[in-house]
Phi, psi and omega in degrees: 000158175280141177246149176296152175239121178233129182056036176078011184231143176292140183235149178245116175306139185303322182290350181268346192300320182296328186279339179264353180248023179053045176074356185295325179254067173296170189302319182292318179296316179303316183290327174302319181287321178292332176278355183060041180269005181244146176275124184205127178275072185199158175304129182300158178273134177232150172246164187225145170291160184290356171276353181096002181279130179291136181267124180301142185298329181294340181291344184271354187293322177294321177296320179297318179298321179295320181290322178298333177293341179275348186278074175242183186294337182269348187219046183267136179296339179294340180287347185297325182292328180277334181172120191304125177272092186294334177297316177297315182300312183294309186291320180290322178297318183284349172288338177284140184290147175282157176072017179241145186216166166244147175288136185301315183295319179294317183293314180297319178297322181293313181298318181293328177288320182291324180224083191280354184296108186291335182267005180276119181299337178286351181261011181266137176267130182238107181262060180242128180292342182292341181277358182265127177304143181303326183292345182247000186304316180286320187292321184293336181260007181302129183092355179226170176276125181293134182289149176232330181223177179287164179109205182229149181237140177269127177277120183277122174199157179293152175075003175255123183293156179297148180294140178237167185293328185263128177279169179295327177296314180295320178298314180299315180298320181293317181293323176297317180296333179280353176085016179290150177284164189297325180292322177294321178296315181299316181295320180292321178295322178292325179293316183284322180240082186302333183266006181295139183277149174304324180296325178293316179296320178298325178290323178290326188233061183290151176290329181228085182305137177091346180282153177277104189244140180286163178297321179299320179294321176299317181297314179297320178298314179298319180295322178297317181293324180280340180288000000 
Protein backbone atom coordinates (compact mmCIF):
# COMPACT_ATOMS: atom_id res chain seq x y z
CA UNK A 1 0.00 0.00 0.00
CA UNK A 2 1.03 3.62 -0.38
CA UNK A 3 2.04 5.41 2.79
CA UNK A 4 1.91 9.15 3.47
CA UNK A 5 5.22 11.02 3.32
CA UNK A 6 5.77 13.86 5.79
CA UNK A 7 9.09 15.70 6.03
CA UNK A 8 10.59 13.29 3.53
CA UNK A 9 9.77 10.18 5.59
CA UNK A 10 7.16 7.44 5.23
CA UNK A 11 4.51 7.59 7.96
CA UNK A 12 2.06 5.04 9.35
CA UNK A 13 -1.31 6.37 10.55
CA UNK A 14 -1.77 5.32 14.18
CA UNK A 15 -5.01 3.50 13.40
CA UNK A 16 -3.19 1.36 10.85
CA UNK A 17 -0.53 -0.10 13.15
CA UNK A 18 -2.44 -3.21 14.27
CA UNK A 19 -3.07 -4.25 10.67
CA UNK A 20 0.55 -4.07 9.52
CA UNK A 21 1.91 -5.96 12.54
CA UNK A 22 -0.33 -9.03 12.20
CA UNK A 23 -2.39 -7.91 15.21
CA UNK A 24 0.66 -7.81 17.50
CA UNK A 25 0.27 -4.08 18.12
CA UNK A 26 -3.46 -3.89 18.83
CA UNK A 27 -4.67 -0.52 20.09
CA UNK A 28 -4.22 -1.34 23.78
CA UNK A 29 -0.70 -2.71 23.28
CA UNK A 30 0.25 0.29 21.15
CA UNK A 31 -0.91 2.71 23.84
CA UNK A 32 1.06 0.88 26.54
CA UNK A 33 4.16 1.53 24.46
CA UNK A 34 3.27 5.14 23.67
CA UNK A 35 2.73 5.73 27.41
CA UNK A 36 6.18 4.24 28.04
CA UNK A 37 4.60 1.72 30.43
CA UNK A 38 6.93 -1.05 29.26
CA UNK A 39 10.55 -1.64 30.18
CA UNK A 40 12.72 -1.59 27.07
CA UNK A 41 16.37 -0.78 26.51
CA UNK A 42 15.65 1.11 23.35
CA UNK A 43 14.69 4.61 22.24
CA UNK A 44 11.04 5.06 23.33
CA UNK A 45 8.22 5.02 20.81
CA UNK A 46 6.64 8.38 19.94
CA UNK A 47 3.71 9.42 17.78
CA UNK A 48 3.30 12.73 15.98
CA UNK A 49 0.52 15.10 14.98
CA UNK A 50 0.15 15.51 11.24
CA UNK A 51 1.93 18.86 11.56
CA UNK A 52 5.03 16.85 12.60
CA UNK A 53 4.88 17.84 16.29
CA UNK A 54 5.89 15.08 18.71
CA UNK A 55 3.12 14.12 21.18
CA UNK A 56 4.30 13.85 24.83
CA UNK A 57 3.98 10.32 26.19
CA UNK A 58 1.93 11.47 29.20
CA UNK A 59 -0.80 12.62 26.80
CA UNK A 60 -1.69 9.00 26.00
CA UNK A 61 -2.72 7.94 29.50
CA UNK A 62 -6.37 8.98 29.16
CA UNK A 63 -6.61 7.12 25.85
CA UNK A 64 -5.12 4.04 27.47
CA UNK A 65 -7.68 4.21 30.28
CA UNK A 66 -10.51 4.45 27.71
CA UNK A 67 -9.26 1.41 25.83
CA UNK A 68 -8.85 -0.58 29.01
CA UNK A 69 -12.52 0.10 29.63
CA UNK A 70 -13.32 -1.95 26.52
CA UNK A 71 -11.47 -4.98 27.82
CA UNK A 72 -14.43 -6.98 29.09
CA UNK A 73 -15.60 -10.52 28.36
CA UNK A 74 -17.53 -9.46 25.26
CA UNK A 75 -14.77 -7.44 23.69
CA UNK A 76 -11.47 -9.06 24.63
CA UNK A 77 -8.60 -9.15 22.10
CA UNK A 78 -7.84 -12.69 23.25
CA UNK A 79 -11.04 -13.78 21.48
CA UNK A 80 -9.50 -12.96 18.10
CA UNK A 81 -7.71 -16.29 17.83
CA UNK A 82 -10.96 -18.22 18.28
CA UNK A 83 -12.89 -15.93 15.96
CA UNK A 84 -12.12 -12.32 15.17
CA UNK A 85 -14.06 -10.01 17.48
CA UNK A 86 -14.81 -7.26 15.00
CA UNK A 87 -16.49 -5.21 17.72
CA UNK A 88 -13.23 -5.01 19.68
CA UNK A 89 -11.21 -4.22 16.57
CA UNK A 90 -13.50 -1.39 15.47
CA UNK A 91 -14.05 0.27 18.83
CA UNK A 92 -10.45 0.04 20.00
CA UNK A 93 -9.11 1.25 16.65
CA UNK A 94 -11.43 4.25 16.68
CA UNK A 95 -10.27 5.18 20.19
CA UNK A 96 -6.96 6.09 18.54
CA UNK A 97 -6.95 9.70 17.26
CA UNK A 98 -7.20 10.43 13.55
CA UNK A 99 -4.46 12.39 11.80
CA UNK A 100 -1.73 11.04 14.10
CA UNK A 101 1.13 8.88 12.91
CA UNK A 102 4.38 7.10 13.72
CA UNK A 103 7.35 7.29 11.39
CA UNK A 104 7.76 3.98 9.59
CA UNK A 105 11.50 3.65 10.23
CA UNK A 106 11.13 4.41 13.95
CA UNK A 107 8.15 2.09 14.36
CA UNK A 108 9.68 -0.87 12.54
CA UNK A 109 12.94 -0.52 14.49
CA UNK A 110 10.98 -0.33 17.75
CA UNK A 111 8.83 -3.39 17.02
CA UNK A 112 11.85 -5.44 15.94
CA UNK A 113 13.65 -4.48 19.14
CA UNK A 114 10.62 -5.31 21.27
CA UNK A 115 10.09 -8.68 19.56
CA UNK A 116 13.32 -9.64 17.81
CA UNK A 117 12.48 -13.24 16.86
CA UNK A 118 12.92 -13.15 13.08
CA UNK A 119 11.09 -16.45 12.50
CA UNK A 120 8.03 -15.40 14.49
CA UNK A 121 5.13 -14.74 12.06
CA UNK A 122 3.83 -12.08 14.46
CA UNK A 123 7.01 -10.11 13.81
CA UNK A 124 6.31 -9.73 10.08
CA UNK A 125 5.16 -6.39 8.70
CA UNK A 126 2.35 -6.63 6.17
CA UNK A 127 1.61 -3.51 4.15
CA UNK A 128 -1.46 -4.92 2.42
CA UNK A 129 -4.73 -3.04 2.36
CA UNK A 130 -6.55 -6.37 2.14
CA UNK A 131 -5.96 -6.98 5.85
CA UNK A 132 -8.09 -3.99 6.90
CA UNK A 133 -11.80 -4.69 7.57
CA UNK A 134 -14.06 -2.94 5.08
CA UNK A 135 -15.87 -1.19 7.92
CA UNK A 136 -12.61 0.55 8.91
CA UNK A 137 -11.12 1.35 5.50
CA UNK A 138 -12.13 5.00 5.62
CA UNK A 139 -11.52 5.48 9.34
CA UNK A 140 -7.93 4.23 9.49
CA UNK A 141 -6.93 6.80 6.85
CA UNK A 142 -8.86 9.71 8.38
CA UNK A 143 -6.62 12.76 8.26
CA UNK A 144 -4.51 11.25 5.46
CA UNK A 145 -4.98 10.45 1.79
CA UNK A 146 -6.40 6.95 1.37
CA UNK A 147 -4.10 4.74 -0.75
CA UNK A 148 -5.22 3.46 -4.13
CA UNK A 149 -2.07 2.06 -5.74
CA UNK A 150 1.42 0.94 -4.80
CA UNK A 151 4.16 3.42 -4.12
CA UNK A 152 4.18 6.47 -1.86
CA UNK A 153 1.94 9.49 -1.64
CA UNK A 154 2.82 12.97 -0.47
CA UNK A 155 0.29 14.45 1.96
CA UNK A 156 -0.39 18.02 0.88
CA UNK A 157 -0.57 20.50 3.77
CA UNK A 158 0.88 23.89 4.63
CA UNK A 159 4.24 24.08 6.40
CA UNK A 160 5.33 20.70 5.05
CA UNK A 161 8.19 20.95 2.57
CA UNK A 162 7.86 19.18 -0.77
CA UNK A 163 9.01 15.59 -0.84
CA UNK A 164 12.54 15.11 -2.12
CA UNK A 165 14.37 12.05 -3.29
CA UNK A 166 16.70 11.95 -0.28
CA UNK A 167 15.29 11.22 3.19
CA UNK A 168 16.66 12.82 6.34
CA UNK A 169 18.32 9.52 7.26
CA UNK A 170 20.05 9.32 3.89
CA UNK A 171 21.10 12.96 4.07
CA UNK A 172 22.61 12.48 7.53
CA UNK A 173 24.50 9.35 6.42
CA UNK A 174 25.84 11.14 3.34
CA UNK A 175 27.05 14.15 5.32
CA UNK A 176 28.72 11.90 7.88
CA UNK A 177 30.47 10.05 5.06
CA UNK A 178 31.74 13.40 3.77
CA UNK A 179 33.41 14.02 7.12
CA UNK A 180 31.40 17.08 8.17
CA UNK A 181 31.33 17.93 11.86
CA UNK A 182 28.10 17.37 13.76
CA UNK A 183 27.10 21.03 13.92
CA UNK A 184 27.49 21.42 10.17
CA UNK A 185 25.41 18.29 9.65
CA UNK A 186 22.71 19.58 11.97
CA UNK A 187 22.53 22.95 10.19
CA UNK A 188 22.35 21.34 6.76
CA UNK A 189 19.59 18.96 7.87
CA UNK A 190 17.62 21.93 9.21
CA UNK A 191 18.12 23.77 5.93
CA UNK A 192 16.90 20.82 3.83
CA UNK A 193 14.16 19.78 6.27
CA UNK A 194 12.93 23.02 7.89
CA UNK A 195 10.33 21.21 10.02
CA UNK A 196 12.71 18.62 11.44
CA UNK A 197 12.53 18.52 15.25
CA UNK A 198 15.56 19.09 17.49
CA UNK A 199 14.85 15.70 19.09
CA UNK A 200 15.19 14.06 15.66
CA UNK A 201 18.53 15.75 15.06
CA UNK A 202 19.64 14.72 18.55
CA UNK A 203 18.80 11.10 17.76
CA UNK A 204 20.78 11.26 14.51
CA UNK A 205 23.78 12.92 16.17
CA UNK A 206 23.98 11.67 19.77
CA UNK A 207 26.85 12.68 22.03
CA UNK A 208 27.18 9.06 23.15
CA UNK A 209 26.07 6.65 20.39
CA UNK A 210 24.45 3.47 21.67
CA UNK A 211 23.52 4.89 25.06
CA UNK A 212 19.92 4.73 26.32
CA UNK A 213 18.98 8.41 26.10
CA UNK A 214 15.69 10.10 26.96
CA UNK A 215 13.68 12.14 24.48
CA UNK A 216 14.36 15.30 26.49
CA UNK A 217 18.10 14.65 26.23
CA UNK A 218 17.77 14.18 22.46
CA UNK A 219 15.90 17.49 22.24
CA UNK A 220 18.54 19.36 24.26
CA UNK A 221 21.29 17.81 22.14
CA UNK A 222 19.56 18.87 18.94
CA UNK A 223 19.04 22.42 20.16
CA UNK A 224 22.72 22.70 21.14
CA UNK A 225 23.82 21.53 17.71
CA UNK A 226 21.48 23.95 15.95
CA UNK A 227 22.48 26.81 18.24
